[in-house]
N, C-alpha and C positions, 0 to 999 in steps of 0.2 A: 677270643675269652669266653664267648659263647659256648664255644665245643669244650673248654675246658671245665666250666663251672657245669655243664650237664654230665659230663664224666666225671666229676666229683659228688655230685649230687647222687649218680646211679650207684658210684661204689658205697655211698653211705646207706642208700636204701637196700642193696643186696647183702649188706652186713646186719641188715635188721634195725628197725626203730621200735622204741617202746611206744609208740603213742599214736593217734590218728596224725596229730600235728607235733612237729618237732623243730627246734632251733636250727639253724645253720649257719656258720659264720664262713666268709669266704673273702680273701683279699680286704680285710678291714671293714666288711659291711654285713650287716645281719638280716637274713631271709628266713623264710620257713617253708618246710617241706610238708606238703600233705599228701598222705598216701591214700589207695585204695581202700575200701570198707567190704567185708564179707556182706553177703544177704544180712538186711536188718529187719525186714517184716517177718512176724510172727503172729500166732493166734491172738495174741493181746490185741495188737492193731487191728485185725480184723473185728474184734469183739468193738473197741474204739470204735470204728465206723458204723457198726451197727446202733452203738449208743447214741453217735452223733446223728445219725438219720432218725431215730426214734423222737429224739429231742429237736428236730429241726434246726441244728445248730452247726452248720458247716465248719465254724471255726475250732470245733472240737475233733475234727477228723484225725487221723493218724498223717503223718507228714515225713515219716523216715526218708532217707535219702536213699537213691537206687545203688545198687551193688557194683563194686568193683569201678572199671573206668567209665562206665555210664553216670556214675555218681560226681565224679572227677571232672567229667567234661559238661555236666550241667552245672556245677559249682564256677567254673570255668567262664561259662556263658555268662552266667548271672554276674559276675564280677565285670565282666567288661562291659556288660549291659548297662549297670547301675553307675558305672563309672564316666559314661557319656553322658549321664544327667548331672554330672557336678556334684557327686557325692562321692566324699572320701572313702576310698576301699583301697585294698590291695591290689598292685597290679600283678598279672601272671606274667612272670619272669620266662618261664620256661615250662613244657607241657611233654610228659611222655608215659607210655603204657604203666599204669600202675603208681604214678604221681605227678603233682604240680608243685612247681616253686613259685612262691609269693614273697614280695619285698615287705619289710618291715616298715609300717607307718606310724608306730609310737609305742606308748606305754599302755596297760591295761588299765583301764577307765576303772574297773571295780577297786584294784590296789591302790591307785589313785586317790580314788574318794576315802579308802579305809585310812589313808595317812595324812587325809587333808584336815586342816582345822574349820573348814566351812564345808561339809561334804555338800549339803544341801545346793551350793552355788552349781558345782559340777554337775548335780543330778538335774537340776532344771536346764542347764545347758544341753545336756544330752537330750532331755526332753524335746528341746526346740531342734534339736539335730535330727530326731526321729520324724518330728512333724514335717521338716524339710525333705526328709526321704519320700514320706508318704506324697507330699504334695508335688513331688517329682515323679510320680507314679510308680514308686517302688515299695517293696517291703523288704522286711529284714528276716524274718522267720525265726529268729529266737526273742528278739525284743528286750533280751536281758543286759545289764550292766556288763557282766563279766565278757560277752561278745561285742563290746564297743571298746574304742581305744581313744586314748588323748594323744593327739598328733604332736609334734615338736613346736607347732606353731601355735596350739592351743585350740585347734578345732577338733571335733569330735568326728572319729571316721568308726567303719562297721567291719566285722570279720564275719567268717564263719555262715556262707549261706549255702550250706550245703544240703537244708532240708527241703523236700518237695513242697513247700507250702501252697506256692503259685499253680500247682498241679492237682493240689487237693480240694480247693475252693477257689472264689472268686477273689479279686483284688482287696475289695472292701472288706470282705471277712480275713483275709490274711493280714491287712492293716488292723482291723480291730484287735486280733490276737496279738500282735506286737505290743500294742498299747497295753492291754492288758499285763501280759508278761513282765512289761516294762514296770507297772506299778506292784507287781509282785516282788519284782526283784529289788525295788526300791525301799519296800514297806520296813526293812529293818532300820533305814536309817530315820524314819520317822519318829517322833518326840512322844508318841503314844496316843495324839490328839487328832491324827488324821490330817493335821495341816499341811505337810508334804504332799501328802497324795493329791488333796484339793488344789494346791498349788501347779502339779503337774496337769493336772486335767483342766485347769484355766488356761494354762500355756497350750496344750494340746488343741483343746476345743475352739480356740482363738483361730487355729491356722489349719485345722485338719479336713480332710474331704469329708462332706456331709454324710456321704452312704455308710461311713464306717459307725453311726450311732445305732440305726436299729441293729445291728449285730451286739453291740454292747449291753443295749437295754434288754435285748432277748435273754443274754447270758444270766445278767442279773434278776430277771423275773424269775427264771427257774432256780438259782441259785440261793435266793433268798430264803424260801423254805428250809434248804439243806443246812444255811447258816444256824437257822434256829432247832433243827435237830441234832446238829452236830455238837452244839456250844456246850452241853454238860461233859462231853468228851475230849475239850480241845487241848487239855495237858497231855492227853495221850495221842495225839495225831501228830504226824510227821510236820517237820517244818515248813517245806511249801506249802501243804495243804493250810497250815495255820495262817501264814502269811496270805493264802488265798481267800480265807475266811475274812481276814482282816479288810482287805481291798475291798470286797463285796460290802462289807459293812459300812467302810468309808464312802463308798459311791451312792449309796441308797439316797436318793432325793437330790443328789448333786448335780445330775444329768439333765441339761437343758431340754 
């Protein structure tokens, strides 16, 4: 069977796929094919690293994945390593030059939240799962709801470990980056009073590694003046930046 599915995946890849990650069905089971990426680093990423150095904030460093098979091999290693720590991630079913094949562990958490009558329950469950990942000594890399999975048994899993976060910064900075990006991706579900963001922080603070907090305090310290300067232009800013500003405002004074 293994030889047959590898042949089928190779044929699909050779015919061309339209995205970095595409679904693949085989004998009644659902899988995902991830293909190698070309070189991602550019001058903007070099400027980003310079900016992070000037502000002494390693969690702002660029974390683009390696090109071609180097990037795929790195992601496969991360998936196998984090799986040994009891965290729900896809299993690497097969690996060949140019692609890896992963099993399907469930449904997109972001889509489930959008269709749920109580989205905050799922978000807080995801916050617990992220905290568990960090307690296990791991990091996600994106920290976003769209890269989390609601598994069939109701547990939360993680996908997309392709970014070189652990190579760009130490583990505490990577974990701080995770929780800040998690908050930014969750803010759209807040009712406008910051209550959801504070609830996430309470859950995370109760269980997270203590080394995370100096990194978060450092970001908030230099970001507060930025929120003040950008406030008159908020309606003209992109959605992600608006959400980031909302998170910074909600976190002011909330860290222990």
